[in-house]
C-alpha positions in Angstrom: 0.0 0.0 0.0 1.3 3.4 -1.0 0.1 6.6 0.7 -1.0 9.8 -1.1 2.4 11.3 -0.6 4.1 8.3 -2.2 5.4 6.4 0.9 5.2 2.6 1.2 3.2 2.2 4.4 2.6 -1.5 4.5 3.8 -4.7 2.8 2.1 -8.0 3.4 3.3 -11.3 2.0 1.3 -14.5 1.4 2.7 -17.9 0.2 -0.3 -19.8 -1.2 0.0 -23.2 -2.8 -1.5 -23.2 -6.3 -2.3 -26.5 -7.9 -2.1 -26.6 -11.8 -4.9 -24.7 -13.6 -6.5 -23.5 -10.3 -7.5 -20.2 -8.7 -7.2 -19.1 -5.1 -8.5 -15.9 -3.5 -6.3 -14.1 -1.1 -7.8 -11.5 1.3 -5.6 -8.8 2.9 -6.4 -6.1 5.5 -4.5 -2.8 5.4 -4.7 0.1 7.8 -4.3 3.4 5.9 -2.2 6.2 7.4 -4.0 9.1 9.1 -4.3 11.2 6.0 -7.0 11.4 3.4 -6.4 11.1 -0.4 -5.8 8.4 -3.0 -4.0 5.3 -1.9 -2.4 2.9 -4.4 -2.7 -0.8 -3.7 -0.1 -2.8 -5.6 -0.4 -6.6 -6.0 2.4 -8.7 -7.4 2.7 -12.5 -8.0 6.3 -13.7 -8.2 8.2 -16.9 -8.2 11.5 -16.3 -6.5 12.8 -13.0 -7.7 10.9 -13.0 -11.0 7.6 -11.1 -11.1 5.0 -13.0 -13.2 2.0 -10.6 -12.8 1.6 -7.0 -11.4 -1.6 -5.1 -10.9 -2.5 -1.8 -9.2 -5.7 -0.3 -7.9 -6.5 3.1 -6.4 -8.8 3.7 -3.5 -9.8 7.0 -1.9 -9.8 7.7 1.8 -11.8 10.7 2.9 -12.1 12.6 6.2 -15.8 12.6 7.3 -17.6 15.8 6.4 -18.3 17.3 9.9 -18.7 20.9 10.8 -18.5 23.0 14.0 -20.4 26.2 14.8 -19.4 28.1 17.9 -21.4 30.9 19.5 -21.1 33.3 22.5 -23.7 35.8 23.7 -21.5 38.8 22.8 -18.0 40.1 22.0 -17.4 42.3 25.1 -18.1 41.4 28.7 -17.6 42.9 32.1 -15.3 41.5 34.7 -17.1 38.9 36.8 -19.7 38.2 34.2 -20.3 34.6 33.3 -19.7 33.8 29.6 -21.5 30.9 27.9 -20.4 29.3 24.7 -22.4 26.9 22.6 -20.8 24.4 20.2 -22.8 22.6 17.5 -21.2 19.5 16.0 -22.9 18.5 12.7 -22.6 15.4 10.6 -23.5 16.1 7.0 -22.8 12.5 5.9 -25.6 10.0 5.1 -23.9 7.5 7.5 -23.2 7.3 11.2 -19.8 8.5 12.4 -18.4 6.7 15.5 -15.2 7.2 17.6 -15.5 11.0 17.6 -14.1 13.0 20.5 -15.1 16.6 21.1 -13.0 19.1 23.1 -14.4 22.6 24.1 -12.0 24.9 26.0 -11.3 28.5 27.0 -7.7 28.8 25.9 -5.1 29.3 28.7 -7.6 28.6 31.4 -8.7 25.5 33.3 -12.2 25.5 31.8 -12.7 22.7 29.3 -15.0 19.8 28.5 -14.3 16.6 26.5 -16.1 13.4 25.7 -16.7 10.8 23.1 -19.8 11.0 20.9 -21.5 9.3 18.0 -23.1 11.4 15.3 -26.1 9.7 13.5 -26.5 10.4 9.8 -27.3 14.1 9.0 -27.5 15.1 12.7 -26.1 17.6 15.2 -25.0 17.5 18.8 -24.9 20.6 21.0 -22.7 21.2 24.0 -22.5 24.2 26.3 -19.6 25.5 28.5 -19.6 28.4 31.0 -16.7 30.4 32.2 -16.3 33.4 34.6 -13.1 35.3 34.0 -11.1 36.6 36.9 -9.1 39.2 35.1 -9.5 41.7 32.2 -8.1 41.0 28.7 -8.9 39.0 25.6 -9.9 35.4 25.6 -10.3 32.7 23.0 -12.7 29.8 23.0 -12.1 26.7 20.8 -14.0 23.6 19.9 -12.3 20.6 18.2 -13.5 17.3 16.8 -11.1 14.3 16.7 -11.7 11.0 14.8 -9.3 8.7 16.7 -6.2 10.8 16.9 -6.9 12.8 13.8 -8.3 16.3 14.0 -11.2 16.6 11.5 -12.7 20.0 12.4 -12.0 23.0 14.7 -13.4 26.4 15.3 -12.3 29.4 17.5 -14.0 32.6 18.6 -12.6 35.5 20.6 -14.0 38.1 23.0 -12.8 40.8 25.4 -13.3 41.2 29.1 -13.0 44.8 30.3 -10.2 46.6 28.5 -7.2 45.0 26.8 -5.4 43.9 23.6 -6.3 40.8 21.7 -5.8 39.3 18.2 -7.5 36.1 16.8 -6.3 34.3 13.7 -8.3 31.8 11.7 -7.3 29.9 8.6 -9.0 27.9 5.9 -6.6 25.1 4.8 -7.0 22.1 2.6 -6.0 18.6 3.5 -4.3 17.9 0.2 -2.0 20.1 -2.0 -0.2 19.5 -5.3 3.6 19.1 -5.4 6.0 21.6 -6.9 3.7 24.5 -6.1 3.4 27.0 -3.2 1.1 26.0 -0.4 -1.0 29.2 0.1 -3.6 29.5 3.0 -6.3 32.2 3.3 -6.2 33.7 6.8 -8.2 36.3 8.7 -6.8 38.2 11.7 -9.5 39.9 14.0 -8.8 42.5 16.7 -11.0 41.1 19.5 -9.6 43.7 22.0 -10.7 47.2 22.8 -7.6 49.1 21.7 -5.4 49.5 18.6 -2.9 46.6 18.5 0.4 46.1 16.6 2.0 42.6 16.4 3.9 40.2 14.3 2.4 37.2 12.6 4.9 34.3 12.5 4.6 31.3 10.1 6.7 28.2 10.6 6.4 24.9 8.7 7.8 21.5 9.7 8.4 18.2 7.9 6.6 15.6 10.0 8.4 12.7 8.1 11.8 14.1 9.0 11.6 14.5 12.7 9.8 17.8 12.4 12.7 19.5 10.6 12.0 23.2 10.0 11.3 23.8 6.3 10.2 27.4 6.1 9.6 30.4 8.3 8.5 34.0 7.7 7.2 37.0 9.6 4.5 39.5 8.7 3.6 42.7 10.6 0.0 43.2 11.7 -1.6 46.5 12.8 -5.3 46.7 13.6 -7.7 49.1 15.3 -10.2 47.9 17.8 -12.9 45.6 16.3 -11.1 45.7 12.9 -9.9 42.7 10.8 -7.7 41.9 7.9 -7.6 39.1 5.3 -4.3 37.6 4.3 -3.1 35.1 1.7 -0.2 33.3 3.5 2.5 31.3 1.7 3.3 28.7 4.3 5.5 26.5 2.2 7.0 27.4 -1.3 7.8 24.9 -4.1 6.9 21.9 -2.0 7.9 18.3 -2.4 5.6 15.3 -1.6 5.3 14.7 2.1 3.3 15.4 5.3 3.8 18.8 6.8 2.6 20.9 9.8 2.4 24.6 9.9 2.2 26.7 13.0 1.0 30.3 12.8 1.3 32.7 15.8 0.1 36.2 16.2 2.3 37.6 18.9 1.3 36.1 22.2 -2.4 36.4 21.5 -3.5 33.4 19.4 -2.2 30.5 17.3 -3.3 27.9 14.8 -1.7 24.6 13.8 -2.7 22.4 11.0 -1.4 19.3 9.2 -1.7 18.6 5.4 -0.4 16.2 2.8 1.4 17.2 -0.4 0.6 14.4 -2.8 3.0 12.5 -5.1 2.3 11.9 -8.7 3.9 8.5 -8.2 6.7 6.6 -6.5 10.1 5.6 -7.9 12.7 3.2 -6.6 16.5 3.5 -6.9 18.2 0.2 -7.2 22.0 0.2 -6.8 24.4 -2.7 -7.8 28.1 -3.2 -8.4 29.8 -5.6 -10.7 31.6 -7.3 -7.7 31.7 -7.2 -3.9 35.4 -7.6 -3.5 38.0 -5.6 -5.5 41.8 -5.4 -5.7 43.2 -1.9 -5.3 44.0 -1.6 -9.0 40.5 -2.5 -10.1 37.7 0.1 -11.0 34.4 -0.2 -9.2 31.5 -0.4 -11.8 28.3 1.1 -10.3 25.0 0.3 -12.0 21.9 2.2 -11.0 18.3 1.5 -12.2 15.3 3.7 -11.5 11.9 1.9 -11.6 8.3 3.0 -11.1 5.9 1.0 -9.0 5.2 -1.4 -11.8 8.9 -2.0 -12.1 9.2 -0.2 -15.4 12.5 1.7 -15.9 11.8 5.4 -15.8 13.8 8.6 -16.5 15.1 10.4 -13.4 18.1 12.5 -12.2 20.6 10.3 -10.5 23.5 11.1 -8.2 26.1 8.6 -6.9 28.4 9.3 -4.0 31.2 7.1 -2.7 32.6 7.4 0.9 36.1 5.9 1.3 37.5 4.5 4.6 38.8 8.0 5.6 35.3 9.5 5.3 36.2 11.4 2.1 33.1 11.7 -0.2 33.4 11.6 -4.0 30.6 12.5 -6.3 31.0 10.0 -9.1 30.0 11.0 -12.7 26.8 9.4 -13.9 26.1 8.4 -17.5 23.0 6.8 -19.1 19.3 7.5 -19.6 15.8 6.1 -19.5 16.2 4.6 -16.1 19.5 2.8 -16.6 22.7 4.6 -15.4 26.4 3.8 -14.7 29.3 5.2 -12.8 33.0 4.2 -12.5 35.0 4.8 -9.4 38.7 4.2 -8.8 39.6 3.4 -5.2 42.8 4.7 -3.7 43.2 2.8 -0.4 42.2 -0.6 1.0 39.1 -0.9 3.2 35.3 -0.7 3.0 33.6 1.8 0.7 30.0 2.9 1.2 28.2 3.8 -2.1 24.8 5.6 -2.2 22.6 6.3 -5.2 19.8 8.9 -5.0 17.3 9.8 -7.6 14.9 12.6 -8.1 11.9 13.4 -10.3 9.5 16.3 -10.1 6.3 15.5 -8.1 7.5 12.0 -7.3 8.4 10.3 -4.0 11.8 8.6 -4.3 13.4 5.7 -2.5 17.2 5.6 -2.5 19.7 2.7 -2.2 23.1 2.1 -0.8 25.7 -0.8 -0.8 29.1 -1.5 0.6 32.1 -2.9 -1.3 35.5 -4.1 0.0 38.8 -3.1 -1.6 41.7 -5.3 -0.5 40.4 -6.1 3.0 37.4 -5.2 5.1 37.5 -2.2 7.4 37.4 -3.0 11.1 34.8 -1.7 13.5 36.0 -0.7 16.9 35.0 1.4 19.9 36.6 2.6 23.2 35.5 0.6 26.2 38.1 1.9 28.6 37.2 1.8 32.3 33.4 1.3 32.0 32.3 0.9 35.6 28.8 -0.7 36.0 27.2 -2.2 39.0 24.2 -4.5 39.0 20.9 -3.1 40.2 22.1 0.4 39.3 21.1 2.4 36.3 24.1 3.4 34.1 24.6 5.2 30.8 27.0 3.9 28.3 28.2 6.3 25.6 29.9 4.6 22.6 31.7 6.1 19.6 32.1 3.6 16.7 35.0 4.1 14.3 37.0 2.2 11.7 40.7 1.5 11.7 41.4 5.0 10.3 39.5 6.6 13.2 36.6 7.6 10.8 33.2 7.5 12.5 30.9 4.8 11.2 27.2 5.6 11.1 24.3 3.0 10.8 26.3 0.4 12.7 24.2 -2.1 14.7 25.2 -2.3 18.3 23.7 -5.0 20.6 24.1 -5.6 24.3 23.1 -9.0 25.8 23.6 -10.4 29.3 23.0 -9.7 33.0 19.3 -9.1 32.3 20.1 -6.6 29.5 18.9 -7.1 25.9 18.9 -4.1 23.7 20.0 -3.0 20.2 20.6 0.4 18.7 22.0 2.0 15.6 24.8 4.7 15.5 24.0 8.1 14.2 25.9 9.7 11.3 28.8 10.7 13.7 29.1 7.1 14.9 27.6 7.8 18.4 25.1 5.9 20.4 23.9 5.9 24.0 22.5 3.1 26.1 20.8 3.4 29.5 20.8 0.0 31.2 20.0 -1.5 34.6 21.7 -5.0 34.9 20.0 -7.3 37.4 22.7 -9.8 38.0 26.5 -9.9 38.4 28.3 -11.2 35.3 29.0 -9.9 31.9 27.3 -8.2 29.0 28.2 -9.2 25.5 28.8 -6.2 23.2 28.6 -6.7 19.4 29.0 -4.1 16.7 28.3 -5.0 13.1 27.7 -3.5 9.7 27.6 -5.0 6.3 31.0 -4.9 4.7 32.9 -4.4 8.0 34.7 -6.9 10.3 32.5 -7.4 13.4 33.7 -6.1 16.8 32.9 -8.0 20.0 33.8 -7.4 23.6 32.4 -7.9 27.1 31.4 -5.5 29.8 31.8 -6.7 33.4 28.9 -6.2 35.8 30.0 -6.4 39.5 28.5 -6.0 42.9 28.8 -2.8 44.8 31.9 -2.8 47.0 31.1 -3.5 50.7 33.9 -1.2 51.7 33.6 2.5 52.3 36.5 3.8 50.1 38.1 7.1 50.7 41.5 6.6 49.0 43.5 7.0 52.2 45.6 3.8 51.7 48.6 5.0 53.7 46.4 5.6 56.8 47.7 9.1 57.4 44.3 10.7 57.5 44.5 12.5 54.1 44.1 11.4 50.5 47.0 12.6 48.3 49.8 11.6 45.9 51.4 9.4 48.7 48.3 7.2 48.5 48.9 6.6 44.8 52.5 5.5 45.6 51.2 3.3 48.5 48.7 1.6 46.3 51.2 1.0 43.5 53.6 -0.7 46.0 50.7 -2.7 47.3 49.8 -3.9 43.8 53.6 -4.7 43.3 53.5 -6.9 46.4 56.2 -4.9 48.3 56.4 -6.1 52.0 54.5 -3.8 54.4 52.1 -2.5 51.8 49.1 -4.8 52.4 46.7 -5.5 49.6 43.0 -5.2 50.6 40.0 -6.0 48.5 38.9 -2.4 49.1 42.0 -1.3 47.0 39.7 -1.9 44.0 38.6 1.7 44.0 37.7 1.7 40.3 35.1 -1.0 40.9 36.0 -3.2 37.9 36.6 -6.3 40.0 40.4 -6.2 39.8 43.1 -4.5 41.7 45.7 -3.3 39.2 47.5 -0.2 37.9 44.2 1.2 36.6 43.2 1.8 40.3 46.3 4.0 40.7 45.2 6.0 37.6 41.7 6.1 38.9 42.8 7.5 42.3 45.1 10.1 40.7 42.2 11.4 38.6 39.9 11.4 41.7 42.5 13.4 43.6 42.8 15.8 40.7 39.0 16.3 40.8 38.3 14.9 37.3 34.4 14.5 37.0 33.2 10.9 37.2 36.1 9.6 39.3 34.9 9.4 42.9 36.3 7.6 46.0 
């Protein structure tokens, strides 16, 4: 199933047994994403890696047509006067709508009401809410309808209590927009206060599919007399690519609106990357083949870029030749190790999926990390920070790191800088097995010791002279060396790693120097 913005949102596989000259019906259930629009359902029958039949069908998912009307008994009120608002929720569909939740609230106050409702066909539901303000100023009342977790309708009104400033913004946005165009939203700003007000309207748009990365922002000055209003045509996202976006619009500290929308994709294309071999000698060129297919696996024209990252982290943009969906690049390696190759494609109004592979020149790069002096006790929560690099000290992203043992089972992937963080609470004394792996690299394994908390109260005063200083480091070193008169105690293990060795001297030296994290 492919969403309106071109993303693959579900893949389901069936393995039926078909007797000769027979027919079997397969039934699949899909859960569409929380966006309306046209979904493409693609069905493919294949034997091994060979597709024998492909068909597609389009289905439409629509947000129910519900409306909200919101009323108050006036626009200006006296301090202490009770304000009543009435919300009408109307279903204009010929079918019943279930799983609706309404929310009515006076913004920035504790007055609100919420409940689940069912709206029969062509019906309305009315709900009232009262509020007595305790201070002068402008107020905003808002009513919202949710279907599951998706907002399907909302309405706001504003009013003034006594004297004060107040601006209310309302917008009329669509749920779907075409790609490669500007998303423009009609907006109205009303002065709901009793005095002239100057402010700034701020527009900020985020990409919801990329961890809410900011895509666009702009500011517009607003100046309105009391009871006046102005209509605006706001560009909230210029020259937009397929995706799901959220725009927040704020008018000073007075009011705000937030809405989500989908920019549709004309179709979806897939980038398939391959090399002529996996292992190369240093003198051999790497032949990189890239194919771009549409959802029916037909080769299609697109703009293709190929990048090669060598073991030092240096990135080369390899020249691309070819057309009509079939492209080729040639890269000449300069050092031994693992090379990461990525092919990206782009085509106006299309959602694209990219591809990457690793090849080995001479010998595989080696994954490693620094595990020096990790001190972890069982039944205590600890944080492990790891930095994964190769043999040339170059950070390795997308490496898979797993921890298993002493009641800990967890897996994470390094970020682009090779960093990852684990927070663990081992429940037994023992060891945790650490494994770091990535395709094309030599796997790294190690162990992390988990020990019991020391029963001794350590203060680092091994000489017994009443102070902890450099002499205690010398005393501990002689104790470890077995010099007569310098008794070795189990409490000499001040680093807590289960062994008394030269590291305890270093640990004590850092503790005396006040290095953070070294405590005795």
